[in-house]
Each structure stands twice: as C-alpha cells, then as structure tokens.
N, C-alpha and C positions, 0 to 999 in steps of 0.2 A: 495423634501427635507423633507417634513413633514412625508413621509413614512419612510425614514431613521431615523428620530428623534424618531418616535414611536417604531421602531424596536430596536434602541439603548436604549431607556428608558425601554423597556421590558427586554432587556438583563441586564441592570443595576439593575432593580428591582429584577430579578431572583438571581443575584449574591449577592446583598445586603440582600435579604431575607434569603439566605443561611448562609452568614457570613458577619459581619461588626464589627467595634470596640465598638458598643454599646451592651446593653444586649438584644436588640430587634432583634433577629435573630434565625433561626432554630437551629444552632449549640449550642447556649447557652441554648435554650429551651430543646434540647435533653439531654444535660448534667445535667440540674437541675431538670427536671420533668420526666425522664425516668420511674422511679418506679411508679409514679402516673398516667401517661397518655400514657402508652406504645402503645395502639392501635391507638390513634390519631397521635402520633408522627410517627409511622410506615406508616400510611396512608399519612400524609403530606410529609414524606420522599420519598415515592413512586411517589407522584405527582411531587415533585421537580425533581426526577430522570427522570421521563418521559419528562418533559419540557427540561431538560438538554440534553437528547438524541435527541430531536427534534432540538434544537438549534445547537448542535455540528454536527449532521448529515447534516443539511442544510448548515452550515458553511464549513464543509469539502467538500461537493459536489460542493459548489459554488466557493470557493477560494483555497481549498486544504491546505495541511500542509505548503507548501511554502508561500502561500498567508497569512496564519495565522502568520507565522514567519515574513513576510515582514511588515504587519500591526503592529505587536508587536515592530519590530525594528523602525518603523517610530514614534510610540508613545514614545518609549524609547529615541530616538534622540530628540524629542520635549521636553521631560522632562529634558534631559541633557542640552539643550539650556536654558530652564527656570531656572535651577539651576545655570548654569554658569553665567548667567546675573543677578543672585541674585533676580529673580522674585519669585522664589519658594525655600523654605528651606525644607530639608528632616530630620530634627531633631525631629519631632513629629511622634511617631509610629502610632497613630490613623490616622493622615493625610496620612501617607504612605499607610495604609490599604485602605483608600478611593481612593487614587491615583491608587493603584493596581486594585481595583474594576472598576474604570473608564477605565483603560487601557484594562482590559479583556473584559469589556462590549463593547468597541469600536471594538475589534476584532470580537466578536459575532455579533454585529450590522452591521458591514461591510459585514460579511459573509452572513447574512440574506438578505442584500440589494443588493449585488453585481450583481445578475442576472439582476435586473432592471436597474442598472447603466450601465452594459455592453450593454444591449439592446438599451438604449438611445444613448450611445456613438457610437456603431457600426451598429445599425440597425439589428443585428443578434438576433434571438430568440433561447433560450435554448429549448431543447426537453420538459422540464417540463413546459414551458410557453406557449405551443401551444394553450391550451384551453382558454387563457385569451383574 
C-alpha cells in the first residue's frame, strides 16, 4: 500500500507542479516570467515533459486506454455519490481544479502500480517484472 501511496503522491505532485489554482505552478511561472527566465523555463518544461512521458507510457502499458477510462469512471462515480449526498459541493472553481488533479493523479498512480497489484492478486509476473 505504501508503494501505491508514493506513486500516487508522485503523480499528484507532477500534476500540481504543472498547474493548480494557486500562483505556484509551472504554467503561471511560464506566463509571467517567460521574457526574463526563458532558458530555465524551457529546461524545467523539458524535465516535466520527460516525467509525463514516463508516467503516461507506464500507465498505458500497464492498464491501457480502457483501464485509464475505467479508473476515471470510478473516480467520477465516487464524486457523483459525494455530490449527491451533499458531502461535496462543486461551486468552487479552485476546489474543482484540485479535485481534477486528484482524479488524474489517481489514474496515473493506479497505472504505475497496477503491475504490482496484478502480480499480488494473480501470482503472474509481467515481462517487465522478471528481474525483480
């Protein structure tokens, strides 16, 4: 469980570093400091892009497009239940952004962790896991 938690937190941090409703994110920095800090912004953008490629590639290889849609649907259904029972309100755009980041990070975190979960549930090893 701690492995999933770390992978999910990594995905959440990646998404939140890229964009969030505060001023402390890459997108805001890019828009406000492009003229003064172009080389650093480009370098950080390439680092973020590289990490996104790693996360997305691992997620697609692990659970595929259908799995990503299924995890997204499960999170959406959970949110729907929370809104329907008035546990959660969606009238705050900032909160909605954080909820979106949470949902996307769950998809990426699940994708990164799925091979380990599948191995524990079925006892089958993926080709990528043979060296472990």
